N, C-alpha and C positions, 0 to 999 in steps of 0.2 A: 534361669536368667541367661539372656543372650550375650555372648561376649563382645566387647566393643571391637570395631574393625581397627586394623593397624592404621596408624597415622599416614603411612605412605599410601595406603588404599584411598583414604579420604582426599589426600592431595591430588591423586591421580583423577579421582571422580571430579573434583572441582575443576581441575585443569581441562577435563573433557568437556564439562559444561561451558566453560569459557571459550574453548576452541570452537564448540558447535555455534555458539552466539557470534563470535568473530567471523566464522565462515559464513553465516546468514548475512550479516551485515556487509561483508566483503562482496558477496553475491550481488546484493542490491547495488552497491557502489559500482562495481563493474559493469552492471546492466546499464546504468546511467552514464558513467564516464566513457565506456567503450561503445557508446551507440553508433553503429555504422549503418549505412543505407541497407534497408531490407532485413536487418536483424530483428528477431522477435524477442520479447521479453515478457516477464509476468512479475508484477508486484502485488503485494497484499496490504490492505489498510488494518487499522487495529481491531475491526469487527469481523475480519475473515472475508470481506468482499475482495475478489481477485480482478485485476486489470491486466488482460492480455493484449499485447499491442505489437506493431510493426513500425519500425522506425524509418522516417524519410530524412536522413541527415542532411541532405542537400537543402531542404527547406525548413529544417529543424522543427518538424512536427512529428506526431506519432498518431496512430489511429487503431482502433480494434474494438474489442468487446469486454464488458465487465460481467462477471458472474456474481450475483448478489446472494450472500448467505442470509441477508435480512429480508429481502423480497423475492423469494423463489418465483421462477417463471422464466420468461424468455430473456435472452441476454440483453444487457444495455449497451447501446452503441457509445463508444467514447472516441474523442479526439483530444489532442493536447498539444503542447509545445514545450520545448526545452532551450535553455541558453547556458552556455559555459561562461562563468564569471571568475574573477579572481577569489570569490568566496565559495566557489564550488559550482554545482549544476542546479539551475533553477528549473523546476518542473511543474507543469500545470496539466491536469487531466480533468476534462469535463465529461460526466455521464449523463445520458438522457434516458429516462424512463420509457419503455416501450408500451406501458399500460399504466398511465397516470391515476386512473380511477382506483388502482389497487391500494390506495392509502399511503404509498411511499412518496418521497419528494419527486416532483417531476423532472428536476434536473439539479445537479450539484456539481461543484468544482472543487478539487483538491489541489492546493498550491503551496509551494514553499521551496526552500533550499534543501536539497537531498541531504539526509534521509528524512527530514522533517516536513510536515505540511499541516496546513489548516483547512477546516471544512467551510465552504461557502454555498449559500443557496440563492434562489432567484431574488430574495430580498436582501442579500448581503452576507456578511461574515456570520457564522454560527454564533448564536447568543443563548446560553453561555458558550464560549470557546470550546472547540473539540480539537486540541492539537493532537497530531498523530506522528507516527514515525513508520516509514515504508519498511516492510520485511519481506523476505523471500516467500514466494507462494508456497502453501503447504505448512506454514508456521502455525503451530496450535495457538488459538487466541483464547482468552480468559473472559473478554467482555462482549456479551451479545449485542451491545449497543441498543438496548430497548430505549426507544425514543430519541435516538440519536442516529448519526450516520444516515444511511439510506432512508431511515424510518422518520426523518425529521417531519414534524407536523406544524 
């Protein structure tokens, strides 16, 4: 029988997990709040799709590409905008499918107040809703998004 780890080790491990989570959220927040002209960033949705962008702070928009884990192939072009409000950073990113016959959504938009967002498609808000939270790129995801996200049918 294996001995139980000391309580101090368990507390240290719990603290490390909390610190990693906090660091990931802080990274996402800094990318949004600290948006400066020409800065590049990367955010990831709950299905692992990654959005790499460059910021135009003067005009409050961003542009770049999305790499879809759900619809492998060419990068999707993205464009978006952001606004600073008393409630935080409002962020909207639209991704366009470079190969619509591939069975994935032809276009979708993710919008909300950082770090939260909602999925929208060409016919409106996702039904059923797909609320998401931005995370730092490279964060492990557990939901493959079958029939959701970029795979919306």
